[in-house]
Every structure is written in C-alpha cells, then in structure tokens.
C-alpha positions as CSV (number, residue, x, y, z in Angstrom):
1,M,28.4,-71.8,-59.2
2,E,27.5,-73.2,-62.6
3,L,28.5,-72.2,-66.1
4,T,26.5,-73.2,-69.2
5,F,28.0,-72.6,-72.6
6,L,25.3,-71.3,-75.1
7,G,27.7,-70.7,-78.0
8,T,31.3,-71.9,-78.5
9,S,32.1,-71.0,-82.1
10,A,34.5,-68.2,-83.3
11,G,33.2,-65.6,-85.8
12,L,30.6,-67.8,-87.6
13,P,28.1,-70.3,-86.3
14,S,28.2,-73.8,-87.5
15,T,25.7,-76.6,-87.6
16,T,26.8,-77.7,-84.1
17,R,28.1,-74.5,-82.5
18,N,26.5,-71.1,-82.1
19,V,28.6,-67.9,-81.5
20,T,29.8,-66.8,-78.1
21,A,27.6,-66.7,-75.0
22,I,28.0,-68.1,-71.5
23,V,25.4,-68.2,-68.7
24,L,26.7,-68.1,-65.1
25,N,24.4,-69.3,-62.3
26,P,26.4,-67.5,-59.5
27,Q,24.6,-68.8,-56.4
28,N,22.9,-72.1,-57.4
29,N,19.5,-70.5,-58.2
30,Q,19.4,-68.3,-55.1
31,S,19.6,-65.2,-57.3
32,G,19.5,-64.2,-60.9
33,L,21.7,-65.3,-63.8
34,W,24.7,-63.6,-65.4
35,L,25.4,-63.6,-69.1
36,F,28.9,-63.2,-70.6
37,D,28.6,-62.0,-74.2
38,C,25.6,-62.3,-76.4
39,G,26.2,-63.5,-79.9
40,E,23.5,-63.8,-82.6
41,A,20.7,-66.2,-81.6
42,T,21.7,-66.3,-78.0
43,Q,18.0,-66.1,-76.9
44,H,17.3,-69.2,-79.1
45,Q,20.0,-71.0,-77.3
46,M,18.6,-69.9,-73.9
47,L,15.2,-71.5,-74.8
48,R,17.0,-74.8,-75.4
49,A,18.9,-74.4,-72.2
50,S,15.9,-73.4,-70.1
51,A,17.5,-70.1,-69.1
52,S,14.8,-67.5,-69.2
53,P,15.8,-64.0,-70.3
54,G,13.8,-62.7,-67.4
55,K,16.2,-64.4,-65.0
56,I,19.2,-62.5,-66.4
57,E,20.2,-59.7,-64.0
58,K,23.7,-58.9,-65.3
59,I,25.3,-59.0,-68.8
60,F,29.1,-58.7,-69.2
61,I,30.3,-57.9,-72.7
62,T,34.0,-58.6,-73.5
63,H,34.1,-56.6,-76.7
64,L,32.0,-55.2,-79.5
65,H,32.7,-57.6,-82.4
66,G,29.5,-58.9,-83.8
67,D,29.8,-62.5,-82.8
68,H,29.8,-61.3,-79.2
69,I,27.0,-58.7,-79.3
70,F,24.6,-59.1,-82.2
71,G,22.2,-61.1,-80.1
72,L,21.9,-58.3,-77.4
73,P,19.2,-56.1,-78.9
74,G,16.9,-59.0,-79.5
75,L,17.4,-60.3,-76.0
76,L,16.7,-56.9,-74.5
77,C,13.5,-56.5,-76.4
78,S,12.3,-60.1,-75.7
79,R,12.8,-59.4,-72.0
80,S,10.3,-56.5,-72.4
81,M,7.8,-58.4,-74.5
82,A,7.7,-61.1,-71.8
83,G,6.6,-58.5,-69.3
84,C,9.8,-58.5,-67.2
85,E,10.1,-55.6,-64.9
86,T,13.3,-56.5,-62.9
87,P,16.3,-54.3,-63.5
88,L,19.1,-55.3,-65.8
89,E,22.8,-54.2,-65.6
90,V,25.0,-54.3,-68.7
91,Y,28.7,-53.9,-68.5
92,G,31.0,-53.5,-71.5
93,P,33.6,-51.4,-73.3
94,K,33.1,-47.9,-74.5
95,G,30.6,-47.9,-77.3
96,I,28.2,-50.5,-75.7
97,A,25.8,-47.7,-74.7
98,E,25.7,-46.2,-78.2
99,F,25.2,-49.7,-79.7
100,I,22.2,-50.4,-77.4
101,D,20.7,-46.9,-77.8
102,T,21.1,-46.9,-81.5
103,T,19.6,-50.3,-82.2
104,L,16.7,-49.7,-79.9
105,R,16.0,-46.2,-81.4
106,L,16.3,-47.2,-85.0
107,S,14.0,-50.3,-84.6
108,G,11.4,-48.3,-82.6
109,S,12.1,-50.6,-79.6
110,W,12.3,-49.9,-75.8
111,T,12.7,-51.7,-72.5
112,S,9.9,-52.0,-70.0
113,Y,12.3,-52.4,-67.1
114,P,15.2,-50.3,-65.7
115,L,18.2,-50.8,-67.9
116,H,21.6,-49.6,-66.6
117,V,24.5,-49.6,-69.0
118,H,28.1,-49.3,-67.5
119,E,30.9,-48.5,-69.9
120,I,34.0,-50.0,-68.2
121,T,37.7,-49.7,-68.1
122,A,40.2,-52.1,-66.5
123,G,39.6,-52.6,-62.7
124,V,36.8,-53.6,-60.4
125,V,33.4,-53.3,-62.1
126,L,31.3,-55.0,-59.4
127,D,31.8,-55.3,-55.7
128,D,28.9,-56.5,-53.5
129,A,28.3,-58.7,-50.5
130,S,28.8,-61.9,-52.5
131,F,31.2,-61.2,-55.4
132,T,33.9,-59.1,-56.8
133,V,34.2,-58.9,-60.6
134,T,37.4,-57.3,-62.1
135,A,37.9,-56.5,-65.8
136,F,41.4,-57.0,-67.3
137,A,42.4,-55.4,-70.6
138,L,43.3,-58.0,-73.3
139,T,45.1,-57.8,-76.6
140,H,42.7,-57.7,-79.6
141,P,42.1,-55.4,-82.6
142,V,39.3,-53.6,-80.6
143,E,39.0,-52.8,-76.9
144,C,38.5,-56.1,-75.2
145,Y,38.3,-57.4,-71.6
146,G,38.4,-60.6,-69.6
147,Y,36.5,-60.9,-66.4
148,R,37.7,-62.4,-63.1
149,I,34.8,-63.4,-60.8
150,E,35.7,-64.0,-57.2
151,E,33.2,-65.3,-54.7
152,R,33.7,-64.1,-51.1
153,D,34.8,-66.6,-48.6
154,R,31.9,-68.5,-47.1
155,P,31.4,-69.2,-43.3
156,G,32.7,-72.5,-42.0
157,A,30.4,-75.4,-41.1
158,L,28.6,-75.3,-37.8
159,D,29.5,-78.1,-35.3
160,A,26.0,-79.2,-34.6
161,A,27.1,-82.2,-32.5
162,A,29.1,-80.0,-30.2
163,L,26.2,-77.6,-29.8
164,K,23.7,-80.4,-29.0
165,A,26.2,-81.7,-26.4
166,A,26.2,-78.2,-24.9
167,G,22.4,-78.4,-24.6
168,V,21.5,-76.2,-27.6
169,A,18.6,-77.5,-29.6
170,P,18.5,-76.9,-33.4
171,G,16.5,-73.7,-34.2
172,P,17.0,-70.0,-34.3
173,L,20.0,-70.1,-32.0
174,F,21.8,-72.3,-34.6
175,Q,21.3,-69.6,-37.2
176,Q,22.7,-66.9,-34.9
177,L,25.7,-69.0,-34.0
178,K,26.2,-69.8,-37.7
179,R,26.5,-66.0,-38.3
180,G,29.3,-65.9,-35.7
181,E,27.1,-64.1,-33.1
182,T,27.2,-64.6,-29.3
183,V,24.0,-65.9,-27.8
184,T,22.8,-66.2,-24.2
185,L,21.1,-69.5,-23.2
186,A,18.2,-69.8,-20.8
187,D,20.5,-70.9,-18.0
188,G,22.6,-67.8,-18.5
189,R,25.6,-69.3,-20.3
190,M,27.0,-67.4,-23.2
191,L,28.2,-69.1,-26.4
192,C,30.2,-67.5,-29.1
193,G,29.4,-68.7,-32.6
194,A,33.1,-68.5,-33.7
195,D,33.9,-71.3,-31.2
196,Y,31.6,-73.7,-33.1
197,L,32.5,-72.8,-36.7
198,S,35.2,-74.5,-38.8
199,A,37.6,-72.3,-40.8
200,P,35.9,-70.2,-43.6
201,R,35.6,-72.0,-46.9
202,P,37.4,-70.2,-49.7
203,G,35.2,-68.7,-52.3
204,K,35.4,-69.9,-55.9
205,K,37.3,-68.0,-58.6
206,I,36.6,-68.0,-62.3
207,A,38.4,-66.3,-65.2
208,I,36.4,-65.7,-68.4
209,F,38.6,-64.4,-71.2
210,G,37.4,-62.4,-74.2
211,D,39.2,-62.7,-77.5
212,T,43.0,-62.2,-77.1
213,S,46.4,-63.0,-78.3
214,P,48.9,-63.8,-75.5
215,T,49.0,-60.7,-73.3
216,P,50.9,-59.6,-70.1
217,Q,47.5,-59.2,-68.3
218,A,46.6,-62.8,-68.6
219,D,48.5,-64.2,-65.7
220,A,46.9,-61.9,-63.2
221,L,43.4,-62.6,-64.6
222,A,43.9,-66.4,-64.4
223,R,46.1,-66.7,-61.3
224,D,45.0,-69.7,-59.1
225,V,41.4,-69.7,-60.5
226,D,39.2,-72.8,-60.0
227,L,38.1,-72.5,-63.7
228,M,39.7,-70.7,-66.6
229,V,37.6,-70.2,-69.8
230,H,39.8,-69.3,-72.7
231,E,39.5,-69.1,-76.4
232,T,41.4,-71.6,-78.6
233,T,40.5,-70.3,-81.9
234,L,43.2,-72.1,-83.9
235,E,45.6,-75.0,-83.6
236,A,49.2,-74.7,-82.5
237,A,50.6,-74.8,-86.0
238,M,48.6,-71.6,-86.9
239,A,50.0,-69.4,-84.1
240,E,51.2,-66.6,-86.4
241,K,47.8,-66.3,-88.0
242,A,45.9,-66.5,-84.7
243,N,48.1,-64.0,-82.9
244,G,48.1,-61.6,-85.9
245,R,44.3,-61.4,-85.6
246,G,44.3,-61.1,-81.8
247,H,43.5,-64.7,-81.0
248,S,45.2,-67.6,-79.2
249,T,46.1,-71.2,-80.0
250,T,45.5,-74.3,-78.1
251,Q,49.0,-74.5,-76.8
252,Q,49.1,-70.9,-75.8
253,A,45.9,-71.2,-73.7
254,A,47.2,-74.4,-72.1
255,M,50.5,-72.9,-71.2
256,L,48.8,-70.0,-69.6
257,A,46.6,-72.3,-67.5
258,R,49.6,-74.2,-66.4
259,D,51.8,-71.2,-65.5
260,A,49.0,-69.3,-63.8
261,G,48.1,-72.2,-61.5
262,A,44.5,-72.6,-62.8
263,K,42.8,-75.8,-61.7
264,R,40.8,-76.4,-64.9
265,L,40.8,-75.0,-68.4
266,V,37.7,-75.0,-70.7
267,M,38.5,-74.4,-74.3
268,T,36.0,-72.4,-76.4
269,H,35.7,-70.0,-79.3
270,L,36.8,-72.5,-81.9
271,S,37.1,-71.7,-85.5
272,S,34.2,-73.0,-87.6
273,R,36.7,-74.7,-89.9
274,Y,37.1,-77.5,-87.3
275,D,34.7,-80.4,-87.2
276,A,34.1,-82.8,-84.3
277,A,37.2,-84.9,-85.1
278,D,39.4,-81.8,-85.5
279,C,38.2,-80.5,-82.1
280,Q,39.3,-83.7,-80.4
281,R,42.7,-83.1,-81.9
282,L,42.7,-79.6,-80.5
283,L,41.8,-80.9,-77.1
284,A,44.7,-83.3,-77.3
285,E,47.1,-80.4,-78.0
286,C,45.9,-78.7,-74.8
287,Q,45.9,-81.8,-72.7
288,A,49.5,-82.6,-73.7
289,I,50.5,-79.4,-71.8
290,F,47.7,-79.0,-69.3
291,P,45.9,-82.3,-68.6
292,A,43.0,-80.7,-66.8
293,S,41.8,-79.2,-70.2
294,E,38.2,-79.7,-71.3
295,L,36.5,-78.9,-74.6
296,A,33.3,-76.8,-74.4
297,E,30.3,-77.8,-76.5
298,D,27.1,-75.9,-76.8
299,F,24.9,-76.6,-73.8
300,L,27.7,-78.0,-71.7
301,T,27.1,-77.2,-68.0
302,I,30.1,-77.2,-65.6
303,A,29.8,-77.0,-61.8
304,V,32.6,-75.0,-60.1
C-alpha cells in the first residue's frame, strides 16, 4: 500500500501546504485509488501528483468542516466532465449526502457515473475480499471519524525449489498450489498446496485519524498499526487551546502512537501559523516521545 499526502494544512492553505486530502493506493495499482477527505483544490493537487480523479473508486470523509470537504463537489463534477463511467462510493458522517445533493442541484451539476453515498456510524463500513475498513468516533465539535484500514492476511510464499525437486514444472499447477489447492500429477501423485506454502503474511494496517482531541476511542483505532496518520495541529505548549477546539498537539499524538504500539507516526494537519522551521521544531517534539515520527509534506508518498 502507498499513501500520498495531497494536503497537510489545518483550516487554511498556506503557500506550501494545501488543506486536507490523502490518496491511498491500496493494492499497488492493481485496483482503484481511495481518497481520504477532500479539501478545497484537492483536484489541483491530484494533477500535480498524477492521481487521476477517474481512478478514485472510494472517498472516505472524516467530518464536514470545510477544509475537509470543500473540494468534493468540484472533484465529482470533473470526474463526469472527463467522461468517467466507473462507480464511485462516498462514505461520511450524516449530512454528507445532503451536502453533495445540494451543491450539485444548486450548481446545475450532475454525475455521469453511478454515485453511491453512505452515511456512516461507528463500526465496519467496508468488508470485502481484500480489506476491512472500520470507522471510530472521535472527539471534535462536529461528528467526526477516524478510519482503520486492515488488509487481509496474504498467502505465504510458494516453495518453488521443493516443487521442482518433486518434478513439478512452473506453470498452471504452480498457480493452483499457490491457492492452497490439491493437484494430481500425470504420474498419479497428489500434492497439497498447503505443504509447499510458508506461513501467511500478515496484512498491513493503517489508522487515519480525522480531527480530534485526545479521546478514549483512539487506542483501539491505532492499536498495533503499521502506520498511524494523526493531526498535530498545535505545539505541546498550546494543549489547552488545541483540545478546546477539538484538536491535538504534537506530544499527544506521539504518546498515543507509543502507547498503542504503532510502528510509525506521520504528523499532518499543521496550523498555517507554522513555517518550515517551526515544523521541524514540532517534529522534534514528537520524536522526543516517539522516535518513529515523520512530518508530512504535500506530495509526500509513503510505502506501507
């Protein structure tokens, strides 16, 4: 999986950071892309990141504050104007359907493709052959969610050398054995795929937080994830102001990552008051508590 940050600023864009949006490539270009939040000008950022709106198949909205959704109507319309006909699924809190319907209706716009809008509550919002996505309620002035993306365990590696030694040539039988099936060879021998597979490889886990102050749901959302994406709107010295507005500080995000057993923390949603030098100071505050902390920049791509 790969994450690309299209916007990393809180509330207002700056000269170097757009407002919130993250693209997830869930299966290394084997399927469509997922978008988490869609702040103003997200489609402009997508052009610079070579992420076509037509490739987006799912959009997950954390909450309805403008810096997380004002880019959505334009993106939906651009997808139509480009002639895209593939379905699009949108997940978000109560009100997301009204927001989409109203903006499209008042602007005389429409979609040329099937658009399915799902208003969610806490719990599993997607469960298919490859992934489970679970929404966790966060603490913010409006209804807000974080998303935990869990990839299903992948089959173990096939022991090709052992199969060749058993007289099995690479080809269709390899594929059947890779799926764990039992095959019958030309000489009548039966081979079970499970005997030639290593242990299953654990699927990756990512936690993408919406805006939140410290909340009891956070540990379950971030528990043992490979990557945790969390807002660090303000520095540690401004905890009272941050929490009073439903946001977190650097130290609070870092302590959560440490206590939840996350492998990596990526800091995002930084106040526009901070310039590049200030952001390095914020990074240092996180790394003092959780060394595996990284600072998101617009167009940063991270492999998971």
